[in-house]
C-alpha positions as CSV (number, residue, x, y, z in Angstrom):
1,X,-7.7,-18.6,-3.6
2,X,-5.7,-19.0,-6.9
3,X,-2.7,-20.1,-8.1
4,X,-1.8,-16.8,-9.0
5,X,-1.7,-15.3,-5.3
6,X,0.4,-18.5,-4.2
7,X,3.0,-18.2,-6.8
8,X,4.0,-14.6,-5.9
9,X,7.9,-13.4,-5.8
10,X,9.8,-10.5,-5.0
11,X,13.2,-10.4,-4.1
12,X,14.6,-9.2,-0.5
13,X,17.0,-6.9,-1.9
14,X,14.5,-5.3,-4.1
15,X,11.7,-5.0,-2.0
16,X,14.4,-3.4,0.3
17,X,14.9,-0.9,-2.6
18,X,11.5,-0.3,-3.8
19,X,10.7,0.8,0.3
20,X,13.9,2.9,0.3
21,X,12.1,4.8,-2.7
22,X,8.6,4.9,-1.3
23,X,8.8,5.5,1.9
24,X,9.9,9.5,2.1
25,X,7.0,10.5,-0.4
26,X,4.4,7.9,2.0
27,X,6.0,9.5,4.3
28,X,5.4,13.3,3.0
29,X,1.7,12.2,2.0
30,X,1.1,11.3,5.8
31,X,1.9,14.6,6.8
32,X,0.2,16.7,4.8
33,X,-2.9,14.7,5.4
34,X,-2.6,15.1,8.5
35,X,-1.7,19.1,8.0
36,X,-5.0,18.9,5.9
37,X,-6.8,18.5,9.2
38,X,-7.2,14.8,9.4
39,X,-5.9,12.0,12.2
40,X,-3.1,9.6,11.8
41,X,-5.1,7.6,11.7
42,X,-7.5,8.6,9.3
43,X,-4.8,8.5,7.2
44,X,-3.2,5.3,7.6
45,X,-6.9,3.5,7.5
46,X,-7.6,5.5,3.7
47,X,-4.0,4.6,2.8
48,X,-4.9,0.6,3.7
49,X,-7.9,0.1,2.0
50,X,-6.1,1.9,-1.2
51,X,-2.9,-0.2,-1.3
52,X,-6.2,-3.4,-0.7
53,X,-7.9,-2.2,-3.6
54,X,-5.0,-2.2,-5.7
55,X,-3.3,-5.3,-4.4
56,X,-6.5,-7.0,-5.6
57,X,-6.5,-5.4,-8.9
58,X,-3.1,-6.6,-9.4
59,X,-3.8,-10.0,-8.2
60,X,-7.2,-9.9,-9.6
61,X,-8.7,-11.0,-7.1
62,X,-12.3,-9.5,-5.5
63,X,-12.4,-6.7,-2.9
64,X,-14.2,-5.4,-0.2
65,X,-15.6,-2.1,-0.9
């Protein structure tokens, strides 16, 4: 792993504030996608995979595709 991976620092307060902003939109996305005919499991797996790809891109580490 790179040194960059070990040097990520996020303040607890900012992370909590960010979660408060993101959570309602995420819940709406989940409900809308389930309403389109996908199961909750499919939605959560798809979101998790997309987040992993974005996280890897931010950290500039390889991702599994």
